[in-house]
Steps between C-alpha positions, in 0.01 A plus 500: 500500500632844407501759776474876481801715596547879522127578493432873478189713464520808276306814593421829328740664748742248655604758765151598620424415867204267437477401869439852634353631171575868573316621187188293590503323160214258426580130538513441124793745480690302766474166321778363279495572128726205428712223645824326415680192627755249395537125483855387442654743249169602346316818596124528453295821495130578500379855445134546596269713290411697811585336834469174694509333837770232501593229748800269470389142569632361828694224322660757260370304197278778367317829549132563573373812323182707506551729206289812464494577129327835530579691817169685489294185458589239759243264347761433228726327755588137435695249704755237403813318605815484294785252529861597572575473126231764421241262354144522624423219748125576504240775503288538813130522410225662701225259602205496258273679751744793518579564133241776444641749752802317645853638486833387649683757710774334708710188561699395805563215738302438816708245682590243236197575281537703181191724490364699208257768614205618297187711534162372379135539596585787740736276702873443526616141458823306528565208272750249632690355204739209475800662330618165364193397305268805497217326685279721713510363854240734648323833455417695817346835574787717614424746778 
């Protein structure tokens, strides 16, 4: 299995203090506009159309991404996982009952669970996904 090295997020302003956010920028302006990493002697790069939420998988074999294609329309966000070599492992799909108004907005780990977060039917949800095979383990209302 190939593992990711030298992972780096790229921002509009690499020197901006995103933690304290002195200029009170909106969240979309604090998200990365691209990422790069290496495996062996090969460097890979992804430049997002607008911005994305990215999470390195705990086993370093890939990257979970919620890409927001249009920064003014979060509904355009889509979620996927890529392998260390840059190929797409799988796309994460909203459940059928959430496709009309559902939209992904975040991804991170809770304990050992990789969770993709989405909004649908006036509720926030977390989808626990098996990063190895893409199976949805559970969908819970997130409060």
